[in-house]
N, C-alpha and C positions, 0 to 999 in steps of 0.2 A: 959780954958773955964769953965764957970759956970755950975754946975750940972743941973740946971733948963733949961738952953739953950740947953744943950746936950740932955736932956730928950725930950724937945720940938722938936728938930731936928730929933731925933730918931723916935718919934711918927709921925712926918710929913712924913718922908721917908717911914715908915710902911704903913701909910694911902695911900700915893701916889702909893706905890707898889701894895697894895690890889686893889685900884681903877683901876690901869692900867691892872692888871691881870684879873679883872672882865670885863673890857671893851674888852680886847682881846678875852676872853672866850665867851662873848656875841656875838661879831662880828663873831667869828668862828662858833658858833652855828647857827646864822642866815644864814651864807653861806652854811652850811651843809643842813639846812632846804630848802633853795632855790634850791640847787642842787638836793636834793631828790624830791622836787616838780616838777622840770623839767623832771627828769627821770620818775616819775610816770605819768606825762602828756604825755610824749612821748610813754610810754607803752600803755596808754589808747587810744591814737590817732592811734597807730599801730593796736590795736585790733579792733577799730571801722572800720578802713579801711579794715582789713582782713574780717570782718563780711560783709561789703558792697560788697566786691569782690566776696565772696562766695554766697551771696544772689543774685547776678547777674548771676554768672556762673551756678548755679543750674537750674533755669528755662531755661537758654540758652541751656544747655545739653538736658533738657526735650523737648524743642521745636525742636532741631535738630533730636532727636530720633523719635519724632512724625512725622516730615516732611519726614524722611526716610521711615517710615511705609506707609505714604500716597503715596510716589513715588512707592514703591513696589506694592501697590494696583493698580497702573496705568500701570504697565508693564505686558506684556503677556495677560493673561485672565483678562481683566479690571474688577475691582470690585469697581464700583462707590460709592456704599453704604459705603464700608470701607474707601475709599478715602475721601468721604465727612465727615465721622466721624473723621478721623485723621486730616483733615484740620481744622475742628472746634476745636478740642482739641489743635492743634498747635496755632490757633488764641488766645485761652485762655492763653497758655504758653507765647505767644508774649506779651500779656497784662502784665503778671508778669515780663517779661524781661524789658518792658518799665518802670514799676514802680521801679524796682530794679536799672535800669540805672539812673533814676532821683536821687535816694539816692546816688549812686556811684558818680555822677557828682558833688555832694556837697562835698563828702569826698575827692575827688581828688587823686592824683595830675592830672594835665591836660593830661599827657601822658597816664595814665590809662583810663581816661574818653574818650580820642580819640580812644584808642584801643577798648574799650567797645562799642563805637558808631559804629565803623567799623563792629564789630561782630553783633550788633543789626541790622544794615543795611543789612548785608548779610543774616541774618535770614528772614527779611521781604522780601527781593528780592526773596529768594527761595520760600517763601510762595506764593508770587504773581505769580511766574512761575508755581508752581504746581496748583494754581487755574485756570490759563489759560490752562494748560495741561489737567486738569480735564474737563474743558468746551469743549475741543476738543476731548476728549477720545472716544467719540462714532463715530467719523469720521474714515476715512481710516487710516491705520497704517502709511503710508508715510506722512500723514498730521501731525502726532505727532512727527516726526523726529526732527524738530527744537526745540521742547520743551525738548525732551530727551537730545539733545546736550547741550542746555542751562542749563538744570538741572545738567548735568555732570560737566560743568564749575563751577556752583555755589556750588556744593559739594566740589570741590577743594578749591575754594575761602573761603568757610565757615570754612573748616579745617585749612587753613592758618590763618584766622582771629582769630579763637579760640586759636590757638597756640600763636599768637602775643599777644592777651589779657593776656593769662596765664603768658607768659614770662615777659610782661611789669608789671603786677601786682606783680609778684614775685620779680622782680628787685626793684620796688618801696618799697616794704616791707623790703627787704634786705638793701636798701640804708638808710632807717630810722634807722635801727639797727646800721649800720656802722657810721653814723654821727648824734649823738643826737643833739637836737636843741641848738643853742648858748644861753648864758645867755641874759636876757632882757637888753636893753640899759639902762644905768644909774645905773646899779648894778655892784658892784665890789666885 
């Protein structure tokens, strides 16, 4: 073999090796960047959902506490002024619950939105019952018995729905950690 041809073949092999190594390295780097971008997006998404869940749960707890205070004002020596004040405060908390639910409904997933809607509905139902109880508070005690009984049922329902929401939200967040999003189609 001629020295010129050998040198040319050696240079060609060297160039092909360098180009191949560079292509493989570039492909590997792109894959790492895509993987890191998916991980970062999943983390951001999880944090946005956690924030939405917390933003919903905080006014829901405040509404529940305020509704309990209103009910206490209607038991025994009826204090309609305090009941009215607590029911008005509960109405404001329910407005915050509604706004937070709208944001949560966008963040999803559907299972959490449904659990939040159940909790929101239970809070509104309890508020409505307490308003009716308040309106009848000045009547005879036995006239208030249906409201007391209904309120007792709603306290239990509300506690159950708050537990369901919390468990569903926690499960959704844990599921996101356990199964990161798959790579976008067309990318290998």
